[in-house]
GUMISE-659582 format. One record per residue (C-alpha): residue in three letters; residue number from 1; x, y, z. Coordinates in steps of 0.25 Angstrom, whole numbers, plus 5000, padded with zeros to 4 digits. Layout:
GUMISE-659582
SITE residuo num   xx   yy   zz
SITE     ALA NUM    X    Y    Z
...
This chain:
GUMISE-659582
SITE residuo num   xx   yy   zz
SITE     MET   1 5262 4870 4821
SITE     GLY   2 5272 4863 4831
SITE     ILE   3 5261 4862 4842
SITE     GLY   4 5251 4856 4832
SITE     THR   5 5261 4846 4827
SITE     THR   6 5266 4841 4840
SITE     GLU   7 5252 4839 4845
SITE     PHE   8 5246 4832 4833
SITE     VAL   9 5258 4825 4826
SITE     MET  10 5258 4815 4838
SITE     MET  11 5245 4809 4833
SITE     GLY  12 5252 4804 4820
SITE     LEU  13 5265 4800 4827
SITE     LEU  14 5258 4791 4838
SITE     PRO  15 5261 4778 4830
SITE     ASP  16 5276 4782 4827
SITE     ILE  17 5279 4786 4842
SITE     ALA  18 5271 4774 4847
SITE     LYS  19 5280 4765 4838
SITE     ASP  20 5293 4772 4842
SITE     PHE  21 5290 4771 4857
SITE     GLN  22 5284 4757 4856
SITE     ILE  23 5271 4762 4862
SITE     ASP  24 5256 4760 4858
SITE     ILE  25 5249 4772 4851
SITE     PRO  26 5240 4775 4863
SITE     ALA  27 5252 4777 4872
SITE     ALA  28 5259 4786 4861
SITE     GLY  29 5246 4794 4862
SITE     HIS  30 5250 4798 4876
SITE     LEU  31 5260 4807 4869
SITE     ILE  32 5248 4815 4863
SITE     SER  33 5242 4816 4877
SITE     ALA  34 5256 4820 4883
SITE     TYR  35 5257 4832 4874
SITE     ALA  36 5242 4836 4877
SITE     ALA  37 5245 4835 4892
SITE     GLY  38 5257 4845 4890
SITE     VAL  39 5247 4855 4883
SITE     VAL  40 5237 4854 4894
SITE     ILE  41 5247 4856 4905
SITE     GLY  42 5256 4866 4897
SITE     ALA  43 5244 4875 4893
SITE     PRO  44 5240 4881 4907
SITE     LEU  45 5254 4880 4912
SITE     LEU  46 5262 4887 4901
SITE     VAL  47 5251 4898 4901
SITE     ALA  48 5253 4900 4915
SITE     ILE  49 5268 4901 4914
SITE     SER  50 5267 4910 4902
SITE     GLY  51 5262 4921 4911
SITE     SER  52 5262 4935 4905
SITE     PHE  53 5272 4931 4893
SITE     GLY  54 5268 4936 4879
SITE     PRO  55 5263 4925 4869
SITE     LYS  56 5276 4926 4861
SITE     LYS  57 5285 4921 4873
SITE     ILE  58 5274 4911 4877
SITE     LEU  59 5273 4905 4864
SITE     LEU  60 5288 4904 4862
SITE     ALA  61 5290 4897 4875
SITE     LEU  62 5279 4887 4872
SITE     MET  63 5285 4884 4859
SITE     ALA  64 5299 4882 4865
SITE     ILE  65 5293 4872 4874
SITE     PHE  66 5285 4865 4863
SITE     THR  67 5298 4864 4854
SITE     LEU  68 5307 4859 4865
SITE     PHE  69 5298 4847 4869
SITE     ASN  70 5294 4843 4855
SITE     GLY  71 5309 4843 4852
SITE     LEU  72 5311 4833 4864
SITE     SER  73 5299 4825 4859
SITE     ALA  74 5307 4822 4847
SITE     ILE  75 5318 4815 4855
SITE     ALA  76 5310 4808 4865
SITE     PRO  77 5316 4795 4868
SITE     GLY  78 5303 4788 4872
SITE     ASN  79 5288 4789 4874
SITE     SER  80 5289 4794 4888
SITE     THR  81 5298 4806 4885
SITE     LEU  82 5290 4809 4872
SITE     LEU  83 5278 4809 4881
SITE     ILE  84 5284 4820 4890
SITE     MET  85 5289 4828 4879
SITE     ARG  86 5275 4828 4873
SITE     PHE  87 5270 4833 4886
SITE     LEU  88 5280 4844 4887
SITE     ALA  89 5278 4848 4872
SITE     GLY  90 5263 4850 4875
SITE     LEU  91 5265 4860 4886
SITE     PRO  92 5266 4873 4877
SITE     HIS  93 5255 4869 4868
SITE     GLY  94 5242 4874 4875
SITE     ALA  95 5249 4887 4880
SITE     PHE  96 5254 4890 4865
SITE     PHE  97 5241 4888 4859
SITE     GLY  98 5234 4896 4871
SITE     VAL  99 5243 4908 4869
SITE     GLY 100 5242 4907 4854
SITE     SER 101 5227 4907 4854
SITE     VAL 102 5225 4918 4863
SITE     VAL 103 5234 4927 4855
SITE     ALA 104 5227 4923 4842
SITE     SER 105 5214 4927 4848
SITE     ARG 106 5219 4940 4852
SITE     LEU 107 5225 4944 4839
SITE     SER 108 5213 4940 4831
SITE     ASP 109 5202 4949 4826
SITE     LYS 110 5189 4949 4834
SITE     GLY 111 5180 4937 4829
SITE     LYS 112 5192 4930 4823
SITE     GLU 113 5199 4924 4836
SITE     ALA 114 5196 4910 4832
SITE     ARG 115 5202 4911 4819
SITE     ALA 116 5215 4917 4825
SITE     ILE 117 5216 4906 4835
SITE     SER 118 5214 4896 4823
SITE     MET 119 5225 4902 4816
SITE     MET 120 5234 4899 4828
SITE     PHE 121 5229 4885 4828
SITE     ALA 122 5233 4884 4813
SITE     GLY 123 5247 4880 4816
SITE     LEU 124 5242 4868 4823
SITE     THR 125 5233 4864 4811
SITE     LEU 126 5244 4866 4801
SITE     ALA 127 5253 4857 4810
SITE     ASN 128 5243 4846 4808
SITE     LEU 129 5242 4849 4793
SITE     LEU 130 5257 4849 4790
SITE     ILE 131 5266 4846 4802
SITE     VAL 132 5259 4835 4809
SITE     PRO 133 5258 4826 4796
SITE     LEU 134 5272 4829 4794
SITE     GLY 135 5276 4825 4808
SITE     THR 136 5267 4812 4807
SITE     TYR 137 5274 4809 4794
SITE     VAL 138 5288 4811 4799
SITE     GLY 139 5285 4804 4812
SITE     HIS 140 5280 4791 4805
SITE     HIS 141 5290 4791 4794
SITE     TYR 142 5302 4795 4802
SITE     SER 143 5301 4798 4817
SITE     TRP 144 5291 4805 4826
SITE     ARG 145 5303 4812 4832
SITE     TYR 146 5305 4820 4819
SITE     THR 147 5291 4825 4821
SITE     PHE 148 5294 4831 4834
SITE     GLY 149 5306 4837 4828
SITE     ILE 150 5297 4844 4818
SITE     VAL 151 5288 4849 4829
SITE     THR 152 5301 4854 4836
SITE     GLY 153 5305 4862 4824
SITE     ILE 154 5292 4868 4822
SITE     GLY 155 5293 4873 4837
SITE     VAL 156 5306 4879 4834
SITE     ILE 157 5301 4886 4822
SITE     THR 158 5289 4891 4830
SITE     ILE 159 5297 4897 4841
SITE     ILE 160 5305 4905 4830
SITE     PHE 161 5292 4910 4823
SITE     LEU 162 5286 4914 4837
SITE     GLN 163 5299 4922 4840
SITE     LEU 164 5300 4929 4827
SITE     TRP 165 5286 4932 4823
SITE     MET 166 5276 4931 4835
SITE     PRO 167 5274 4945 4840
SITE     VAL 168 5275 4949 4855
SITE     LEU 169 5261 4949 4860
SITE     PRO 170 5256 4951 4875
SITE     ILE 171 5246 4941 4881
SITE     ALA 172 5236 4949 4889
SITE     ARG 173 5233 4939 4900
SITE     SER 174 5221 4943 4908
SITE     GLY 175 5228 4939 4921
SITE     ASN 176 5238 4929 4927
SITE     PHE 177 5237 4914 4925
SITE     LYS 178 5229 4912 4938
SITE     SER 179 5218 4922 4934
SITE     GLU 180 5217 4917 4920
SITE     LEU 181 5214 4903 4926
SITE     ARG 182 5201 4908 4931
SITE     VAL 183 5195 4906 4918
SITE     PHE 184 5194 4891 4922
SITE     GLN 185 5185 4895 4933
SITE     ARG 186 5174 4895 4923
SITE     TRP 187 5168 4883 4916
SITE     GLU 188 5169 4888 4901
SITE     PRO 189 5184 4886 4900
SITE     TRP 190 5183 4872 4906
SITE     LEU 191 5172 4868 4896
SITE     ILE 192 5181 4873 4885
SITE     ILE 193 5193 4864 4890
SITE     LEU 194 5184 4852 4891
SITE     THR 195 5178 4854 4877
SITE     THR 196 5192 4855 4872
SITE     SER 197 5199 4844 4880
SITE     ILE 198 5188 4834 4878
SITE     GLY 199 5182 4838 4865
SITE     THR 200 5195 4840 4857
SITE     GLY 201 5200 4827 4864
SITE     GLY 202 5191 4820 4854
SITE     LEU 203 5199 4825 4843
SITE     PHE 204 5212 4820 4850
SITE     ALA 205 5207 4806 4852
SITE     TRP 206 5206 4805 4837
SITE     ILE 207 5218 4812 4832
SITE     SER 208 5228 4806 4843
SITE     TYR 209 5226 4793 4836
SITE     ILE 210 5224 4797 4821
SITE     ALA 211 5236 4790 4816
SITE     PRO 212 5232 4776 4821
SITE     LEU 213 5218 4779 4817
SITE     MET 214 5222 4782 4803
SITE     THR 215 5231 4770 4801
SITE     ASN 216 5223 4759 4809
SITE     VAL 217 5208 4764 4806
SITE     SER 218 5209 4772 4793
SITE     HIS 219 5220 4763 4788
SITE     PHE 220 5229 4774 4783
SITE     SER 221 5243 4770 4782
SITE     ALA 222 5253 4776 4793
SITE     ASN 223 5259 4785 4782
SITE     THR 224 5247 4792 4779
SITE     VAL 225 5245 4797 4794
SITE     SER 226 5253 4810 4791
SITE     TYR 227 5244 4813 4779
SITE     ILE 228 5231 4811 4788
SITE     MET 229 5237 4821 4798
SITE     ILE 230 5238 4831 4786
SITE     LEU 231 5224 4829 4784
SITE     ALA 232 5221 4831 4799
SITE     GLY 233 5230 4843 4799
SITE     PHE 234 5222 4849 4787
SITE     GLY 235 5209 4847 4795
SITE     MET 236 5215 4854 4806
SITE     VAL 237 5218 4866 4797
SITE     VAL 238 5204 4867 4792
SITE     GLY 239 5198 4865 4806
SITE     ASN 240 5207 4876 4812
SITE     ILE 241 5201 4886 4802
SITE     ALA 242 5187 4881 4804
SITE     GLY 243 5188 4881 4819
SITE     GLY 244 5193 4896 4819
SITE     LYS 245 5182 4900 4810
SITE     LEU 246 5171 4892 4817
SITE     ALA 247 5175 4898 4831
SITE     ASP 248 5174 4912 4825
SITE     LYS 249 5160 4910 4819
SITE     MET 250 5154 4904 4832
SITE     GLU 251 5155 4903 4847
SITE     PRO 252 5168 4894 4849
SITE     ALA 253 5160 4885 4859
SITE     LYS 254 5150 4882 4847
SITE     ALA 255 5162 4880 4838
SITE     CYS 256 5168 4870 4847
SITE     MET 257 5155 4862 4849
SITE     ILE 258 5153 4861 4833
SITE     LEU 259 5168 4856 4832
SITE     LEU 260 5167 4846 4843
SITE     VAL 261 5154 4840 4837
SITE     SER 262 5161 4839 4824
SITE     MET 263 5173 4832 4830
SITE     THR 264 5164 4822 4837
SITE     THR 265 5158 4818 4824
SITE     VAL 266 5171 4817 4817
SITE     LEU 267 5177 4809 4828
SITE     LEU 268 5165 4799 4827
SITE     LEU 269 5167 4798 4812
SITE     ILE 270 5182 4795 4814
SITE     PHE 271 5178 4783 4823
SITE     PHE 272 5168 4777 4813
SITE     PHE 273 5175 4780 4800
SITE     SER 274 5190 4780 4801
SITE     ALA 275 5191 4767 4794
SITE     HIS 276 5187 4775 4781
SITE     GLN 277 5199 4782 4776
SITE     ALA 278 5193 4794 4769
SITE     LEU 279 5183 4797 4780
SITE     SER 280 5195 4795 4790
SITE     LEU 281 5203 4806 4783
SITE     PHE 282 5191 4815 4782
SITE     LEU 283 5188 4813 4797
SITE     THR 284 5202 4816 4801
SITE     PHE 285 5201 4829 4793
SITE     MET 286 5188 4833 4800
SITE     ALA 287 5193 4829 4814
SITE     ALA 288 5206 4836 4813
SITE     ALA 289 5198 4849 4808
SITE     LEU 290 5189 4848 4820
SITE     SER 291 5200 4846 4830
SITE     ILE 292 5207 4859 4827
SITE     ALA 293 5194 4867 4824
SITE     LEU 294 5191 4866 4838
SITE     ALA 295 5204 4873 4843
SITE     THR 296 5200 4887 4839
SITE     PRO 297 5186 4888 4845
SITE     ILE 298 5190 4881 4858
SITE     GLN 299 5202 4890 4860
SITE     LEU 300 5193 4903 4856
SITE     LEU 301 5182 4898 4866
SITE     MET 302 5192 4897 4877
SITE     ILE 303 5199 4910 4874
SITE     ARG 304 5185 4917 4875
SITE     THR 305 5180 4909 4887
SITE     ALA 306 5193 4912 4895
SITE     ALA 307 5195 4926 4891
SITE     GLU 308 5201 4930 4904
SITE     GLY 309 5211 4919 4903
SITE     GLU 310 5212 4916 4888
SITE     LEU 311 5227 4911 4888
SITE     ILE 312 5225 4900 4899
SITE     GLY 313 5211 4897 4892
SITE     ALA 314 5217 4895 4878
SITE     ALA 315 5229 4887 4884
SITE     ALA 316 5219 4878 4892
SITE     THR 317 5211 4876 4879
SITE     GLN 318 5224 4871 4872
SITE     ALA 319 5226 4862 4885
SITE     ALA 320 5212 4857 4883
SITE     PHE 321 5215 4853 4869
SITE     ASN 322 5226 4845 4873
SITE     ILE 323 5218 4838 4885
SITE     GLY 324 5210 4834 4873
SITE     ASN 325 5222 4829 4866
SITE     ALA 326 5226 4821 4878
SITE     LEU 327 5212 4816 4881
SITE     GLY 328 5210 4812 4867
SITE     ALA 329 5223 4805 4865
SITE     PHE 330 5220 4797 4878
SITE     PHE 331 5206 4794 4876
SITE     GLY 332 5208 4791 4861
SITE     GLY 333 5218 4781 4865
SITE     LEU 334 5210 4773 4875
SITE     PRO 335 5201 4766 4864
SITE     ILE 336 5214 4762 4856
SITE     THR 337 5220 4756 4868
SITE     ALA 338 5207 4749 4871
SITE     GLY 339 5208 4742 4857
SITE     PHE 340 5199 4751 4849
SITE     GLY 341 5202 4756 4836
SITE     TYR 342 5210 4769 4832
SITE     ASN 343 5197 4776 4828
SITE     SER 344 5191 4774 4843
SITE     PRO 345 5198 4787 4848
SITE     SER 346 5189 4795 4839
SITE     LEU 347 5177 4790 4846
SITE     VAL 348 5183 4794 4859
SITE     GLY 349 5186 4808 4853
SITE     ALA 350 5171 4809 4848
SITE     GLY 351 5167 4807 4863
SITE     MET 352 5177 4817 4868
SITE     ALA 353 5172 4827 4858
SITE     LEU 354 5158 4825 4862
SITE     VAL 355 5161 4828 4876
SITE     GLY 356 5168 4841 4871
SITE     ILE 357 5155 4845 4864
SITE     ALA 358 5148 4844 4877
SITE     PHE 359 5158 4853 4884
SITE     ALA 360 5157 4863 4873
SITE     TRP 361 5142 4863 4873
SITE     ILE 362 5142 4866 4888
SITE     LEU 363 5152 4877 4886
SITE     ARG 364 5144 4884 4875
SITE     LYS 365 5131 4883 4883
SITE     MET 366 5139 4890 4895
SITE     GLN 367 5144 4901 4886
SITE     GLN 368 5130 4903 4880
SITE     GLN 369 5124 4904 4894
SITE     THR 370 5135 4914 4898
SITE     THR 371 5132 4923 4885
SITE     LEU 372 5117 4922 4888
SITE     THR 373 5119 4927 4903
SITE     PHE 374 5128 4939 4899
SITE     SER 375 5118 4943 4888
SITE     ARG 376 5107 4943 4899
SITE     LYS 377 5115 4951 4908
SITE     ALA 378 5118 4961 4897
SITE     VAL 379 5103 4962 4894
SITE     ALA 380 5100 4964 4908
């Protein structure tokens, strides 16, 4: 819940931080990109450093790093310092979810791996339902610094719970870090990374600027943004459950294509109909649901594709999600800076999701060809 809160609460806090540091909203959006950059760098780096440590020790260490730098974010004296703290707080994110998803898939019953992974992501969705709206409310009515204090408190509680209740489990790594990197000598893992980083970037182009979108285009009052974030959080809870079930019922690559097509459609509708409050709320729910529904099938797809290096593969997927976070926040901010409306990032997002569909289609065709080749060899 702590990771989900610190990643997504920033979207609702942008106006407050921008006002406090006397910068514009696109400049404040760089704080989102800084966290994402930390995830991208930290995922492979910390997986490499973790070596042969068991998951309990790895997760405890990662959560300690997360807690420390979120605590320092709360007392950052200026925008530059906060930018650095956001980067450092993002370092453990990808490795944490990477280790967690691999463990969840191994502990699950056969055929229910996706649902097990979706249960791990449930903390992220609950954060968006409960803690992100609370943090947005606290940040708007009191101070955004208190919100980071809440995140720090969650980090401390998580460390205690991990220490007390997580069993000691070994990670059966197939080789050393260098040998595991060989999975990236094939095209399939790179296509998954491209699908994730560009396709899901479409979502982040929209959600990074959801606060000004709702206040300036949909004409909701600033006081209602926290309640709108609750709606988005509920959408993520529903989407997480749906994504897990969908990925267990069909090929993960096919599930990704269906969800990306749906995301493209919803983002286009946001661009055209955000001025209508009722439609805007419905589309917020749908976009949030689709955003998290993608997480499980993409993660499962990478674990299966990079079986000989599943830990680095799973961490790379989390890094790719946050490349999408950074790209979406950056490209989504460009039309705003150019003078277009706050609904324009969703149009950029639809274009990015469309590119993600193309990569997912290529990946699926490659996998189908590989399956056909193996079938022919088996018959021969």
